[in-house]
N, C-alpha and C positions, 0 to 999 in steps of 0.2 A: 483443434476442434473448438468452434466458437462457444458451444455450450459450456465446456469446461472453463473457457476464458471468462465467461460471464459469471459462473458460479463463484469462483474465488474462495470458497470455503476450504479450510484446512491448508491454505497456502501460507507459507512463511513470508512475513513482510516486516521490514524495519520501519515502515512508514508510521508517522504519528498522524492520525486522522481524527478530526473532530467535526461534528455536525452542528449546525446552528442550534443554539440552546435556548435563546430568548429573543424576543422582538424588542427593538429599541425605537425605531421610527419606520414609517412606511407611507407610501403615497395614497393608497386606497385599499379598501377592504369591502367585499360584498356582504360580509357579515354572515350570520347563520352558522350551521355546523359543517356544511359542505362547501369546499372551494374557498374557505376563509383564509386570511393571511396566516393564521396559526398552523395551517397545513404545511407550511414551508419548513417548520421546525423538525428536527430529528433526521434520521437516515431516510433514504429514498424508499417509498413504498409504491410508487407508480412505475418503477423501473425494476428489472430490465424489460418488462413487457411493453412499456411506453403507452401512449394514448391517453385520451381524456380520462380523468379520475377525480372523484370528489375529494380525494386525499391530497390534491394539489391546489396551490393558490391560483385563482383566476382574478387578475386585477380588473378594475372597472374599464380601463382603457386598453384592454388586451388586444383589441382588433387593430388599432392604428395609432395608439398614443404613447406618451412617455410616462414611465412608472419607475419607482425605485423602492428599495427596502434596505434597512440597516439591521443587522442581526449580531448578537453577541455569542461568545463561546464560553464554556465552563472555566477554562483556564488559559492564561497567555501561552502562546507558542510561536515558534519560528514558522513562517509561511513561505513556501516556494510555489504553491499551487492553490488556486481557488477553482473549485468545480461547481458549476451551476447546472442542475438537472432540469432541462426543459422538455417536458413530456409531450408538448404539442408545438410544432413549428419552431424548432430550435434555430438559433442564430441571431437572436435579438439583443444579446448582452452587448452594451457599447462601452461601459466604463466600470472599473472596479477600484475601490479605495479601501484603505485599511486604517484602523485606529490602534495605536500602540499604548493606549491607556491614558492619553492626555485629553481625550474628547475631540481631537482634531483628526480629520480624515485626509490622508495623502493618496493621490492617485498612483496606482502601481501597474495598471493595465488599461489599455484602450483598444478598441477594435481596429484592426489594420485593414487597409483596402484589400478587397478580394479575399479576405480571410474566410475560410469555410469551416463551419462547425462540424466536427465528426458526428455522424448520425447512425442510427441503427435501422434505418428504413430498409436496407437491402437484406438484413439478416433477422430482424425481429418481426414476427408476424403481426399483422394489423390487429388492433384491439377489437374484440368481438363482444357485442352485447347480446344477451340471451333472454328469450321470452320464456319464463318458467311458470306461466299460468297453469293451473292444475288440469284444465280441460285438454291441453295439447302438449305442453312442454316442447314447443317447436322454436326454432331459431328465428329471431327477429332481425331483419336486415338493418345494418348500421353503416354509417359512412366510414370509409377507410381512414386510418390514422395517417396524418401527414407529418413526416419529418420529426419524430422524437429524437432527441440527442442530448449530449452533454457538452457544455462549453468548458473546455479545459484551459483555463487561463494560467499559463506558466510564466511566472515573474522572471524578469531578467536577473534580478538580484533577490536573494532570500531576505525577508524582513523579519526581524526578531520582535518578540514581545507583543504580538498581535492579539487584541482582545475582542475586536469587532470588525465587521466587513460591511461595506456599502456596495450594493450592486445596482446599476442603472440599466434600464432597458429602453430600446426604441422599437416598439412593436409595429411601426410602420414599415420596417425593413422587409417584412414578409407578410403575405396575405393570410387570412384565417385566424381562428381563435388561438389563444396562447394560454399555457398553464406552466407553473413552476413547481417542481416536486420537492427539491431540497437544495441546500448550499453546504458544501463541505470544504475544509481546508486541510492541507498536508504540508509537511516539511520536505517533501520529495517531489520531483517532477514526474514520477511514475504515475500514470493516470489512476485516479480513484475509480474503481470499477463498481458498477451497480451489481449487487449480489442478491441471491435468493437464500433465505435463512433455512438451510437444510443441513443434513449430516452425511458423513461418509457412509454410515450404515444404510441409510435410505438410498443413497446413490449406488450402493453395491447390490441392491436387489435386482432380480431379473426383470426384464421388461414385462409389463402387464399384457395379458393375452385376452382375446375376445371369445365369448361364449355364444354359440349359436342357439337361438331361442325358438326354433321351429317356426320362423316367419313372423314372430312378434317383434315390435319395436318397443323397447323398455322405456318406461317413464320414471319408475322408481323400483326399489326392491328391498327385500329383507330376507333373513335366513333364521330358521328356528334355532333354539339354543343348543339342540343336539346335533346341528349341522346336517340334518337329513332332509329337510324340506326347504325349498327355495320358493319365495313368494315374489312374483313379478307383476307390477302394474303395467299393462300394455297401452300404448297410445291408441286411441280410438276416436271415431267421429260418429255421433257426438259424445259418446260415452267411453271412458277408460275403464278397463275391467281387470280384476285380479285373477291370476293363474298360479297354480302350484306346479312345481317340478320335483321329481325325486330321481335318484341316480339309478342307472341301469347296471347290468353286470359288468360293463366295461368301465364303470366309474364316472360316466358322463351324465350330465343333467338331461333327463328324458321324462317320459310319461306326463306330458303336458295335460293339465286338467283345469277347466274353468270352475271357479268356486262361486256358485250362484248366491249363497247366503252372504258372501262378502261383497256382493255387487249390487246392493239394493239402492244405492244412491243414484240420482238421476244423471249426473254428469261424471264426477270424478270419485274414484275409489283408490285409496292408497293405504298402506299398512306397514307397521313396525312391530317386530316381535319383542316382547318383554321377557318371557320365558316360554317353556314348552306348553304351558297351559293358559297363557294370557297374551292377548294381542291388542294393540292400539291401532285403531283404524280412523282415518280422516276422510273428509268429503261429505259428511252429513249436513243437511240444511240446519241453519241456526238463525236465531233472531238477534240482530245487532242491538246493543244497548242492554242486553241481559247477561247472565253469567254463562250462557251457552257458548261452546267453542267450536262445535262441528266435529269434535273427536269423540269416538266411542270406544268403550272397552268390550272385547269379546273374550269369552272363555272357550277353550277347546278341550273336549273330552270325548274319547272314543270316535274321533273323526267328525264330531258335531260342533259347529260354531254357534254360540249363544250370545246374543246382544245383551250387555249389562247396562246400557244407557250411556248418555253423554258425560264427558268430563265438564265440570263447571268450575269457572275461575272468577273470583271476585272482581267486579268492574272490568270484565274482559273487553279489550279494545284492540283492534288491529287495523292500521291504515290500508294494508294490502288486502287483496282478495284471497290470498293464499297464506298458508302457515305450515310449519313443521312442528312436530311434538315428539318428546321422548319421556319415558318414565323410568325411575329407578326400579329394580326388581321388587322392592317392598312397597312401591307406589307412593312413597313419602315425598318425593321430589319430582316435580314436573318441569321439563325444560322445553321452551318453545322458541322458534325462530319467527319473529314478527317485527312490525314497525309501530312505534307509539311516540308520544310526546317525549319520552325519556330515551329514545334511541340516540346513539352517537352520530348517526347520519341516516343510513337507509335501514334495511332489516338488521336486527340485532338478536343476540341470544339472551333469553331471559329465563328466570327460574321462579317457581312458586312452591310453597310448602303445603302439604295436605293438612287440613284442619280435622277436628274431632268428628265432624259429620260426613267426612269423606270427600268434601269439595276442596278446592284449592284457594289459598289466599291471594293477595295482590302479587302480580308479576313484578319482579325486580330485575333491573338490568345487571348483567353479569360482569360489567366493567370494561374499561378502556383498553385493557391489555388484549382482550380477544375480540372486542367490537371496535371497528374502525368507522370512518366517515362513509364507507361504501356499504356493502351487504355481506352479512354473515348468516349462516343457517345450515340446513340439511345435515343435522348432527346425529351422531350416535354416541351414547355414553356406555363405556364398557362395564362389565359386571363388578369391577373394583370400585365403581362410582367415582373414580378420580381421573380416569383417562377419557378424554373427549376428542372424538374425530368430528371435523366440521368442514364446510366449504366456504370460501371467501374470495371476493375479488378486490379486497381492500388492503392486502399486503403484497409484497413483491412476489410475483408469480411467474410461471413459465408461459401461461396463456391468459385466459380470462379468469374463470373460477378455477382454483386449485384446491386440493384437499390438504388439511393441516391437522396436527395433533397438539393438544395442550393438556396440562395436568393441574388438577386442583391442589392448591398448596395448604389450605386449611379447611375448617368446617363452615366457612361463611358462604361458599358458593360464589364469591365475588373476587377471589384472589387466585389467579391462574398464571401459569408459566407462559413465557413468550411463545406464541405459536411457531411450530416447526413445520416447514413444508415437507411433504412426503417424498419429494425429489422427482427427478425427470423420468424415472422408470415408471412412475405412477401418473404424474401430471404431464400433460402434453401441451402443445401450443394452441389447443382448443379448449373446450369446456370439459372439466372433470369435477364431479361432485356426487352427492347422495351416497356417501360411503356406508357400507354395512359389513362388519367384521365377524367372521366365523371364529369364535374364540377356541372352540374345541379342535378344529382342524388348522387353525392359524392361517386363514386365507382372507384377504381383503377383496371384497367385491365393490364395484362402484359403477355409476353411469357416466359414460363419456359421449362426446359428440365427435363424429367422424363423417366428413363429407355431408354435413348438414343433416345427419341422421343419428339418433341416439343408439348406442350399443351398450352391452353389458361386458365389463372387463373384470379380470381377477388377477391377483398376484399372490404368491406365497410370501407371507410377512410374519416372521417370528414374533411371538407375543412379547418376548423380552425386549425387542427393539422398540415396540410401541410404548411399553411401560417405562422405558429408561428416561430419566429426567436429566438431560445434559445441563 
């Protein structure tokens, strides 16, 4: 099965693999945070999904020119294989040379006539870009990905003591844009596989199932802390509206009810539950350049929702038209998915601390471990305030956006564990995001895209698996 082949986790391997650790020299760099030469360092994050990614290097002459890069590795090793991960239009590597520590490069591989780079085109779905504006949450058409692949340069003779590699490209060999995701070396001729960082526990889950919402197309969702009320924002034109569902005698979500008090905004209404008595609602009008955020707090008592006013954040700024927000149960910490001058690339996860007057201080970026050069957001913080679910298209995924889990490692809110993909039983080859977890009943709900339509899916997910820090 191809999926198991690509995952590669939990597989025994005697290979010694290293990824490019530092830049030595290079021919060009676009600069900036996205598609810069620095994105070539480390393990692949635009694979196995392939396709254009801000996490990959795009040289200045990527359309039809000659480019090269020299990269170093953490420690010397014997090299039998150099793998170059070309996530757009693979097949342009023409020469590879190695440095054994004397500063001189010796050629060990050159492109042979009629040599064809293995590609994933036939098996990996095309990269998909999604339009997640709050008014529609509809899919935006995007060009098909062309020929992502890995150049496996197998050396005729293994070379010992390699500390650096030089890779040369002739981008005139193939039409179209080019991007380079990563460079790896191995002491074996067994191909270095692009992997998704997931676990056996997540891969052992049952496949997620779809919930019928009585004709509604979901845009986002949330669930009450007691697990008894399901809140769904439904796609609408021109206005999206919030509905509630409760379970019937058969245990199925039923009793659809429009909530007028929660739908006062002109266009978009969306909601997250903090606890059984407090809700955080987005979509309100706000004035740029002020402390207003467009998010409001609502209390719930005896079935009546009461607006407590907007959340205010010091010097609030967001380049995007949309945002996501979460609060800890004690309201002391606010988490937002936005884009600012301090973003690692696109939308990032930020946090702010509540001040004495009930407003929130400056938003601070939550760090490079969980924020990539692409987009992160759509998060849910569990009640332990240490386990965070979020969606991203900036790490190795099965499709476009996937759902990940990470754990807070200290009290700074900036130190997080490496994100773990929730696996192929949750994440598909399409969009999967906006997770919300029912901690009482241990069920994960999320929004997925299927046949260009949003659907609500769920899967039984033991809390012990989510809380486990591998």
